[in-house]
N, C-alpha and C positions, 0 to 999 in steps of 0.2 A: 086148353090154347089157343084157340082160335081167338078170343075174346082180345085176351091178354096182345094178340101179336102189334094190333098198331100204336099199343102203348109203348112194345119193344122197337117200332120202326120209329115212332117221333123222338125218344128221346138219341136213338144212336143219330138219328138223322140230322138231332137239335146242336150236336159234338161235333158235326162235320166245320159250323161255321164259327169253333171255338177252334181249331186245332189248325195249325201250320203244321205240316208234314214234315217236310224234307229241303234241302237244299239240293238233295239229288232229284233231278227232273224226272227219271224213273221208277224213283222208288213215289215218287208224287203221283205218277201215272195210274200206279197195280195199287194204291192206296184210295184213290177216287173212282179207279174203276170197279171197286169191288162198293165203296158207298153208294156209286150209281146203279152197278149189276143187281149186286149179290142182296144189302140191305133191302135195299124196299121190297125185296121181294122173295127173302129168308122163309122158308119150308112152303115154298110156290112153285116151284118148277116151269108148272105150265107159266107160268109171268115171267118167270127167265126166257125160254122160249120165246115167247112175245116181244119181250124187252129187245132181245139178239135180234130180231126178223123186223123188228121198229127201226134198230141199229143198223140195219141191213147186213149182218155178218154173214162170212160165209163160212158155210159149215167145214168142219176139218173130217178128212176121209181116210189119211195114212195111217194104217193099222199101228206103225210104233207113236204117232202121237195120240193117237186116241189110248193107247193102252197106259198112257202116261195121266193127258187126262179126265179120262172117263174109267178109267181100271175096269175091275170085272164087272158084271150085270146089265144087263141087257136095255136099265131105263133112262142111260146118260147120253148127253151127244157134247161136241166140244164146238169152238169158232174163233177160229183167228180174228182176233181185232187191232184195224191194222192204226200205225199212229206213225209219224215220224220220228219217235224218242227209242221205238226198238221193235221187238217181238213179244206181243202178248196173247194170251187167249181168254178165252171164258169158256167156265166148261159146268155140267150138271155131269155129279160124279152117278156112273152107273147100278151103284149097290146102294147108297145111305140116298142122292137128290140131292144132296150139298151141294150148293152153288160154290162154286171156286173161279178164282182167279189165277194170272199165271204171270212171270215178266221173265222173262229168257237171263236179261241181266237188269238187275237193279241193288243197288247198295242196301246188301243186308243189315247192317244194322241200322240206318236209316227206315229201312220196312217193319223191321222191329222193334223200334221207339213208335212207330206210327202206331201200328199195330198195338203196345204200352199205352199210347194215348187215346184213342181209340177204349178201352178196354176203361181205365180210368175217367174215361170221361160218362160211362154211362152206369157208373154209381153212383143209384138214388136210393132214397130211403124204399122201406119195400119189395125192391132189387138185391138177389144173392146173387155178385159177378166175383168167381172164388178161380183160382188157377189150382186147373185138376195137372198138368203135364208142361214141365219145361225140361226136354231133356238134350244132351249134345253125342252125337258120335262122328268120328272120323269117318270120311268117304275118298274117293278120289280125288275131290273139288273142293277139301279142306274140310273144315265142321261143320255139319248139317244141325241144325238147330228145330226142335218141335216144340209150341208151345201150345196148348188146349188151355182154355179160360169157359166155363159153362157161365150162361144168364139165366137166368129167372126168377119167380116172384120168390118171396123170402116163406111163404109156407106152402109152394111147389114141388112136386116133380119134374115137372116139364118146363123144356125151356130150351135155349140152343147150344149149340157147341162152336164157339170162336176156335177157329185152327189157321197158324201160323205155320209154314213151313219153309225153311230160310237153307242156302248152300253160300258157306265160305268165300269161293271165286265163282267165276263162270265158267264156263267152260262145259258146264253139262248140260241137260237136258230144260231144268229151269233152275234160276238161283231164288225167285220168295214166287210163295204162293198163298193167297189166304181164303179160307174158306169158312162155313156157316151152314149148319145144318141143324134139325129141330134134334134134339134129345132127352131123355127120361135120365133121372139119377137111379139109383141101383136101389 
């Protein structure tokens, strides 16, 4: 997997220049945060930590926020990402060590459309890009949606899982999250 990591990163970063994400500045902010912090460092939590340190991000210590951004497991950490556009966070998930970005408010349709453009832009010969999950559920903040894609070499079993979480309405702890983690096919 480590030999293919630079290829995945190059493909993903090349899509950034061809994608006009959204008219919603908050959706653009969370999508670009994902491309800046997570994509170049996917599968390498120590590099995410270094990126956060280089950006002088402040660690989050509130237990409720850590439960949301990091979840279970002792390997995670979360940082507040200052922005005049709103409330954003970067985290390393505690169990999977996925790199995740979070927006308290961002147009869920625009974030989902940007995520789909990113996944479409990754498709290349030799790469298997496939939809693993697309579910919707009713919640107190409206419909919640989860989309998961796998990206791996066509002949391989190891790759990455790209996850999008959105909530229909703001008012909850977050409205959009994008995550990437190492993954293997069953």
